[in-house]
C-alpha positions in Angstrom: 6.1 -17.4 12.7 5.4 -17.3 9.3 6.1 -14.3 6.8 5.0 -15.3 2.8 7.9 -14.3 0.4 6.5 -11.8 -1.0 6.7 -9.7 1.7 8.5 -7.3 2.8 10.0 -6.5 6.2 12.3 -3.4 7.5 15.5 -4.9 9.2 14.6 -2.7 11.8 11.2 -3.8 12.4 10.3 -6.7 15.1 8.0 -9.5 13.9 7.6 -11.6 17.1 7.4 -15.5 16.6 4.0 -16.6 16.0 2.5 -13.4 13.5 1.2 -14.4 10.5 2.3 -11.8 7.2 0.9 -12.3 4.1 1.9 -11.7 0.7 2.3 -7.9 -0.4 2.6 -7.0 2.8 4.9 -4.0 3.8 6.2 -3.7 7.6 8.7 -0.1 7.8 11.3 0.5 10.5 10.4 0.2 13.7 7.4 -1.0 13.4 6.8 -4.0 16.2 3.7 -6.5 15.4 2.9 -8.9 17.7 3.0 -12.7 18.4 -0.8 -13.1 17.5 -1.7 -10.9 14.8 -2.7 -11.8 11.3 -1.9 -9.2 8.8 -3.6 -10.0 5.0 -2.4 -9.0 1.8 -1.1 -5.8 0.7 -1.5 -4.7 4.5 1.3 -1.7 5.0 2.4 -1.3 8.8 3.9 2.0 8.3 7.1 3.2 10.7 7.0 3.6 14.1 3.2 1.5 14.3 2.2 -1.1 16.6 -0.1 -4.2 15.9 -0.4 -6.4 18.9 -2.6 -8.3 20.6 -5.2 -11.4 19.1 -5.3 -9.1 16.2 -6.8 -9.6 12.5 -6.3 -6.9 10.2 -8.1 -6.9 6.5 -6.3 -7.1 3.1 -4.9 -3.7 2.0 -5.5 -1.8 4.9 -2.7 1.0 5.8 -1.7 1.7 9.3 0.5 5.3 9.5 2.9 5.7 11.8 2.4 5.7 16.0 -0.8 4.2 15.8 -1.4 1.4 17.9 -4.1 -1.1 16.6 -4.8 -4.1 19.5 -4.0 -3.1 22.5 -5.2 -4.2 26.1 -9.1 -2.9 26.8 -9.0 1.0 28.6 -11.6 -0.7 30.9 -10.3 -1.8 35.0 -12.8 -4.6 34.6 -10.5 -6.5 32.3 -8.6 -8.7 33.7 -6.1 -10.2 31.1 -8.6 -12.1 29.1 -8.2 -13.1 25.5 -9.9 -11.4 23.5 -9.3 -10.5 19.8 -9.4 -7.3 17.7 -10.8 -7.8 13.8 -10.0 -4.9 11.3 -11.3 -5.0 8.2 -10.3 -4.5 4.7 -9.0 -1.2 3.4 -8.8 0.7 6.0 -6.7 3.5 6.9 -5.7 3.8 10.3 -3.7 7.4 10.6 -1.2 8.6 12.9 -1.6 8.8 16.6 -5.1 6.6 16.1 -5.9 3.3 19.1 -8.0 0.6 18.7 -8.4 -1.6 21.6 -9.3 -5.6 22.0 -13.0 -6.6 23.7 -13.8 -7.5 26.9 -15.2 -10.8 28.4 -18.1 -8.9 30.0 -18.7 -7.2 26.2 -18.3 -10.0 23.9 -14.6 -10.3 23.6 -14.3 -8.8 20.1 -14.0 -5.2 19.0 -14.9 -5.3 15.1 -14.5 -2.4 12.8 -15.4 -3.2 8.6 -14.2 -2.1 5.7 -13.0 1.1 3.9 -12.7 3.1 7.7 -10.9 6.3 7.6 -9.8 7.0 11.6 -8.0 10.5 11.0 -5.0 11.4 13.6 -5.3 10.4 17.1 -9.0 8.5 16.9 -9.8 6.1 19.4 -12.4 2.6 19.1 -12.9 1.1 22.4 -13.3 -2.3 24.1 -16.2 -4.5 22.0 -17.2 -1.8 20.0 -18.3 -2.5 16.5 -17.8 -0.2 13.8 -19.4 -0.6 10.5 -18.1 0.0 6.9 -16.7 3.3 5.0 -17.5 4.8 8.4 -15.1 8.4 9.3 -13.8 9.2 12.2 -12.0 12.6 11.6 -9.4 13.6 13.5 -9.8 13.3 17.8 -13.2 11.2 17.6 -13.9 9.1 20.5 -15.5 5.6 19.9 -16.1 5.0 23.8 -16.6 1.2 24.8 -19.6 -1.5 23.8 -21.1 1.3 20.7 -22.6 0.4 18.0 -21.7 2.6 14.8 -23.4 1.8 11.8 -22.3 1.5 8.3 -21.7 5.1 6.1 -21.5 7.4 9.6 -19.1 10.3 10.1 -18.4 11.4 13.1 -16.4 14.7 13.2 -13.4 16.2 14.7 -12.7 16.4 18.6 -16.4 14.6 19.3 -16.8 11.7 21.8 -19.6 9.1 22.0 -20.6 7.1 24.9 -20.2 3.9 25.6 -23.3 1.6 24.9 -24.4 4.5 22.4 -25.8 3.1 19.2 -25.6 5.1 16.4 -27.2 4.2 13.4 -26.7 4.0 9.5 -25.5 6.9 7.4 -26.0 9.4 10.6 -23.4 12.4 10.7 -22.2 13.8 14.3 -20.9 17.9 14.4 -17.5 18.6 15.3 -16.6 18.9 18.8 -19.7 17.3 20.2 -20.6 14.8 22.4 -23.1 12.4 22.3 -24.5 10.1 24.8 -28.0 8.9 23.6 -28.4 6.6 20.7 -29.0 8.5 17.3 -31.6 7.6 14.9 -30.2 6.5 11.3 -29.2 9.6 8.9 -30.0 11.5 11.9 -28.1 15.2 12.5 -26.2 15.5 15.5 -24.4 18.8 16.3 -23.9 21.0 19.6 -21.6 20.8 22.6 -24.2 18.0 24.0 -25.2 16.9 20.7 -28.8 17.4 20.0 -31.0 15.5 17.0 -31.1 18.1 14.2 -32.2 17.1 11.4 -31.2 14.8 8.9 -28.3 13.9 7.3 -29.3 14.9 3.9 -26.1 15.8 2.1 -24.9 12.4 2.8 -28.4 10.9 1.7 -28.3 13.0 -1.4 -24.9 11.6 -1.8 -25.0 7.7 -1.4 -27.7 8.4 -4.8 -30.8 7.4 -2.2 -33.9 8.1 -4.2 -35.8 11.2 -3.8 -38.8 9.8 -2.9 -37.0 8.2 0.1 -35.9 10.8 1.2 -39.4 12.8 0.7 -40.6 9.6 3.2 -37.7 10.4 5.2 -38.5 14.0 5.9 -42.2 13.4 6.7 -41.0 10.8 9.2 -38.4 12.6 11.1 -41.5 15.5 11.2 -43.8 13.1 12.3 -41.4 11.9 15.4 -41.0 15.8 16.4 -44.3 16.4 16.4 -47.3 13.3 16.7 -49.0 12.5 19.7 -47.8 10.6 22.3 -44.3 9.4 23.7 -41.0 9.5 21.1 -41.7 5.2 21.0 -45.5 5.8 20.4 -44.3 8.0 17.1 -42.3 5.3 15.9 -44.6 2.3 16.5 -47.5 4.4 14.7 -44.4 5.1 11.6 -43.6 1.5 11.3 -47.1 0.2 10.7 -48.0 2.2 8.3 -44.8 3.7 6.5 -43.6 1.9 2.8 -40.5 3.4 2.4 -37.2 0.9 2.9 -35.2 3.2 4.5 -38.1 5.1 7.1 -38.7 1.0 8.2 -34.5 1.3 9.0 -34.7 4.2 10.9 -38.0 2.3 12.8 -36.6 -0.7 13.3 -33.5 0.5 15.2 -35.6 3.1 17.0 -37.6 0.3 18.8 -34.8 -2.1 19.0 -33.1 -3.2 22.3 -31.0 -0.7 23.3 -29.1 0.4 26.7 -29.3 4.1 26.1 -32.3 6.6 25.4 -32.1 8.7 22.3 -31.5 11.9 21.4 -35.1 13.1 19.9 -35.6 15.7 16.8 -35.9 19.2 18.6 
């Protein structure tokens, strides 16, 4: 066990032998830190939180009471293999949130990027890959093997089915079940997750150029109403567009996936 002299560990906390605790870390009362955990500089583990498994937590991340970070996967195929969880810097993992390690069959690593906000009761399943600046609202659940791009927002009480990809900048409304891939910058809402436009508010907030937004809107209409199958429309767009954001969208659509797509209504 290595505890930096600048770390603060409450006397009632349990830090198991083998853990590596960086400078400025603050571990609160009755918290538990497992033997294969590495906490980077300035991590805060509040009272009654659990950090376990082969888990790395990036600098400045705060783990709130009763969150469980790094427990084994909720997967019946898991047989105790040694797998990892990597959490980025400056994340906020709120009360009761859960993050699982990976599985051998899924690549062995669950990753969460920087500046992620997981609100109360949110869940990230085994082998999921979550980008930077993602927001998972209260009780949102990301199933195993999902890929969640940067700047995605998932509304409260929503679920993303295993193996689904959600492209960068997409937004999923509250109480929505997403069972198919979501294009970058897409807007998904409704109980059974329908693609209902673009996340225009998010694009404007990030300062995306008006010309790029106009190009995205035209591309969305072409995907919704053009001739041929959905993938054929995406291929035509990829061949003709000069927009960086549209190329990102078409590249996502034409990339490898284990699911079909939510298509424009």
